N, C-alpha and C positions, 0 to 999 in steps of 0.2 A: 836284485831292489831285495834281497833279503833282508827284513829287520834284527839287526841286531843292536839289542838291546845290554847293556853292560851294566850288570850288578855292584855298585857301591855302595857305604855310606858315610858318613858324616857323624856317628855318634861320638859324643867325649869335644868335639873339637870349638864349644862353646859355653855357655851357661842358660840355662831355660829361659826364651824368653817368652814373654809373649806373641805370635805372629800376629804383624797390622791387615786389616778387617776392611784399612780405605782404599777405597780404588785410583793410583795412581794412575796417571794422564802422561802416558810415554813420551819422552821427546827424542828418544834414542842415543842423547847425548854418551861417546863412547869416552870411559870411565879408564885411571890406573886401577891398579889393584888396589893402593891403600887410598884412595876416593871412592873407589866400593863399596870395598871393606867401613870407612864411617858414612855410604848415607845410606846403607843398610846394614845395621850390624844386628837385627834381629833374624839374616839368613846365616845357617850351619854352614860348615867346613873352608872356612874364611883360615884357617891356620891350617889349612891338612895339607899347603906343599903347594895352591896353585897357585901364587908368584915366578916360583918357578919354572914354569909350562905358558903361562898367559900370562897378556901384559895388556889388553884391556876388555873393557865387560860392561852389557847392556843390558837394561832390565825391564820386561813386557812382563804385566800380566803380573807377575807371580812366579819369572822362571830366565835365569841366572847365564846370559849370552856371556862364556868365553872365549876370547881367541887368541891364538899363536901368532908372535911374530911376525911382520912380514901379511898376515892376510888382509886384504883389501880391503880398506873399511866401509866401501859401499856393497861388498857381501856377508859384509855384519853387520850392518842395516838391513840390506832389504830382506837377513833370515829372520830379522827381528820384528820387522811388517809383515812380512809374510806371517808370523805369529800373532801377529793383533790383528790381522784379519779374522784367522779361524776364528780367535775369542772377538771377536767385537768387528759382527763381517755386515754390522748395516757400513761402521767408523760417523758412531756416534760419542765414545770414545766412556760407553756404560757395557760391561761386558754380557752378551747376549742372555748368557745363561749364568747369573750368580753363583749357583751350589758347583760347578766348574770351577770357575776365577776363585774360590773360596778354597774347595779344596787345594789346589796349587798353591796359594797363601798357608796352608797350614802345612804345604810339602812340601813347603824353601823354609818353613822351623822346622818340621822332623826329621828333615836331610834326608830323605830318599832317592829321588828323583828331578833334584833343582838345578841342574845344568844339562844346557848342547854346547857343545864344546864345536870351535868352526877350528879345523885342520891346517897348518901353513905349508907342511911336505911332511912323507913319508919316515923322515929321519923323526923329526920331532913327535909324532903320533908314533911311532915304535918306545922312542925314549916317557911318554909320557906311560905309553901301558905297562910297561918296567917297571914305573917305580913303584911300591910297593902298599905309597900313604894314598893313591886312589883305589888300593882297595877297601880303603874306608868309609869311597865316595860313592852315589848309585847315582847315573848317570847315562840320558839316551842318546839319542841315535846324535855322533860324530857325522858333521857338515862336513863332507872334504875337500881340495882345491876341485874347481866345477862344479861343486855340485852345489851351491847356490847363487844365480845367474842372473842378475837384474837385467832385466826388462826381454830374458828368454822368453815365458811362457806368450808375453805377448807377438814373439816371433814366429811362433809355433812349435818352438825347441820345449819338451818337458824339461819342468826343473826339478831336478830330482828334491830341493827342499824343499817344495813344497807334500811331498812325499813323506819327508823324513820326519818332516816336524806333524803332517796329519799323524803319522804313528807316533807321537807322542803325545797326541790329544787325546785317541783312540784308548791308552793306557786311563785316561782318567777319567773316559764315561765309563770304561769295563770300571772303575775301586767307585762312580758315586753312581753308577745304574745299574747295576748286577747284576738283576733279573731279566734283564734287554741283551745289558753290551758283556761283562766278565765272561772270561773264556776259560773252563775250566777243566784242571787241569785232566791228562792225561786219565789217570784212574779214579780218580769221579766217576766212576759212569755212569752216577744214579742220577748226576747234576747237570741239566743245562737250561738253554736260555735263551734267547728268541735266533740272538744271532748265534749261537752254536748249534741251532736245529736249519736255519735258516744254510751255515756250511755245509751241515748234511746233506743234503738234497741240493744244493749247487755241486757239491763234491761227487754226489751219486752213493756216498761211502758214510762210515760213520767213525770215533775218532778209534778206532779197534782195528781200523784196516791198515795194513801196513807192509811198504814197496815188498814188490818183487824180483830177484834178479837182480836188486839196486835201479828200479824205476817204478816209478807211480804209473799203474794201470788202472787207466778209467776205465768207469762203463760211457758205453756211444748216446747215453744220455745228458750225461752233466756238460755244466755249459764252464764248471770252476775246473780248472785241468792244469791249476800248477805245479810243476814238474820237477822241482829239485830237492832232493831227497834228505838233504841236510834242513831243511824247512819242516818242523817237530807239526806239529795239533795248535799250538798257537799261533807259532809263527802263520801258519797256514790264517786261520782266524787274522791275524792284525794284516796281508796280503788282502786276502778277500772283500777286508769292511776296506782298508782300501781303494782297491778294484771296483767296489759299489757306490764309495763316494762320487769319487774323480766320474761316475760313469752318472752319476743322476746329476752334478751340476752344473755336466758337458765340459768338463772340463779332457774328458779323458774324450769327445769328439773332435774338438776342436786341434788338435796336439796334431801335427803334421809328420814331424817326425822326432828321433830319440835323443839325451843330449847328444855334444859335440858332433853331430852328422848337419852338412852344411845345409844352411835354407833350401838350394837347388836341387837335391838329394829328396827334400821333403814330396808330398803330398798329402792333399782334402784329405783327413781321415786316415791319416797313416801312421799315429801310433797304436791304434786299433787296430788297422791292419798287423799291426807287430804283435800287439798282445794278442793277435786270437789263438794260438799256441796253448795259453795259457784263463783268459778271457773270453768267450764267446758272444761278448754283447758289447754292444759296437756301437749306441746311444739311447737315452732315456728311454727313449720310445719303448727298444726294443728292452729295455731294462725292468720296466713297468708288467712286460707282458710276457718273463720271460723269469725273472727272478721277483714274484713277487713276496714275494715273507720279506729279505732285505727291502722291494721298495718297501713296502710298508713302514718297516721300521728304521727308513729313515727323515721316509715324509706322512706318517699318521701315528704315528708313537705320542704326538703331544709334547715331543720334545725340542726343545731350541737347539738345532745341529746346523753348521753350518752349510747356506745354500746361494751359496758366488762364489767366482775362481777367484783364490787368491795372489793374485800378480806382488804383492808389497808395490804397492800402491798406497798406502794406510796412511788419514790424515791430513793431505794436501799437505796444501800451508799451511795447515793449523799444527802441526808438527814442526819444531825447527831444524831437525839433519836428516838431511837428503844425500841422497848417495848416486853416482850415476855410472857406470862403463866404456867405456873407451875405446872406442879400435878406430884405424886410420885408413879412410881407401886411398892409398899408396900411387893407385891409377889417377886419381881426381885429385890428390893431396888434399880432404876434405877428412874432416869429425863426420865420427859417426858414434851418436849417441843411445846409448839404448837400445843398439840395431836398427837407428834412424837417421839417416845423413840428412844435415843440412836444417838440423831443430832449432824454434827460435821455441827456448826456453822464459821460464817466469822464478823471476826470485823475490823473497818478500824482503824486505829490512827487517834486520835482528836474524835472520836465518843464516845455515848454515850449508853447505852445499860440496861436497868432495866429488872427483873425480877422477875416477881408478885411471890409473896409467901401464895397469901392468900388465896389458898383451903386446905381442913383438913391435906389433904393428907400429908401435906409440916412438919404435927407437928413434931419440933426435929431435924428435917434436914433443915439446913440451905444450901444454894448454896453459894459454896468456889469453890476459883480458887486457881489453881497451873499446875506450872512450870513442876509439876512431874507427872504423870499417877499414878492416884488413888488417889494425894494427901499426905496426913499423914498417910495414910494408904498402899502407896507406897515407906515410908522413906521418903517423901517429906515435903514442907513449904507449910503453905496457903501464894498465891501470894495477896498483901496487899495495891498495888501501885494501887492509883483512884477509889479503891471500896470501899462504906458507904451500909451502910445497915440500915435500920429503921425499926424496929416492930419488933416485934415475930413470927417466922416460923407456918405457918394455922390460923392468925391471920389476918383481911381483915383490907385490906393499908401495908399487910405487901412487902418489896422487898430488892433485891441486888442493887445496879446499880456499875456499872464499868465504867467510862471517860479511853479508852486507851493511857495510855502515849505514845509520840513519840519516847519512847524506849522498850515499852514493846515487847518480845520475841515473835520470831516467833507464836510460838503454844503455849497457856494455856490447860489443860482439868479443867474443872468444877465437882463436886466433892459433894458427903455425907459423915457427919461423921460419921452419923449412920450406914451403909449402905457400906462397905466395894465392893467395886468391880461395886461402881456406875459409876464410869464412863470412864469403857468399851466404848468405840466409842465415848464415854463425849468429842471428843475434839473443839477447838477454832485456826479458822486459823487466822492468823494477817495479814495485811495485810497494805500499805503502803499509806497514804496521797496522794502519786499522785495514786492511782491506779483507 
């Protein structure tokens, strides 16, 4: 879980124009490079070769999400919605902390920490890393395949996108509220903040301590014992803040398992148990008792810090674009959407919905709509209004998309041509744009 920040800058890529302060309600609309550059001309770096690496962009509360070709669209939307929840946890389309929001507005103009990238595969990742122009851009963590899990948190699986995007938010808090959250450089022996002092207590050692024989040796009373020696002082602080924050909001305790671990191998508190070797606090009650300093910083500092689990479900039907992860239960011939089988969905006329069919179980099982239950298996036709498809089901980046027409019927059904009966309970209720 090491936080790997890549230092880049957008210097000289765009004329000096003032940043916008107006709060823009996110729509999570996917834009091409040319569309994005035209929509956000004040963002530096759009002339630094990004179009050669990325083909899809969305903008969410002052941050650009740039995705490489074949990145599943629902993963892009999900990452954007996780970020939106971190900025606006009560989901009223007003940033919780205007200082944090305005910092991002200035930052996208200054071109220091503008982009979060979504990587398609290792070859694309390596090619981008070798591009010397990338050295002129400051970028946060890349979200790599599997990092951005639509529906994973609800299923108890650790969603790495939540952690990686929280690390990005932590950087903003360190810049805006330096006395509380700034992490002094290791050489700044005389400088400390509330976070650095809490970290020293939790580790039972200060920033001048060094690994012994290639490993950290923590005192018995330490409760934060992150053991990766490659994780230096500032990295340790970012990971420590993540552990405390995720425990404080209940995320740490509710997770049953690590990423990519099947549901059947998870158990209540399984993630907290797995992390015990580096964070010995299992739940919020223990957090309040054991780590009084960090608990007070997160809850009693007077700052507006996100306090809800960001599931990536931001805005409900009030936003225009939505994404779903699709699997196929081959033994029953049924679609599993965001980890739930036989879901009844709600669509709003005018909104757009993407169904990612990248997972191998989707092979030869196109995601189709019909006005008839079980579609063509039930004697009906495939509903085509507003529907487009990309790629081949079972291949990365494949999806079915529907923009719900204004005259859509009140009920649709989803089904698969390969499996009769796959539409059992596969119902979509259509609501009007005014609802």
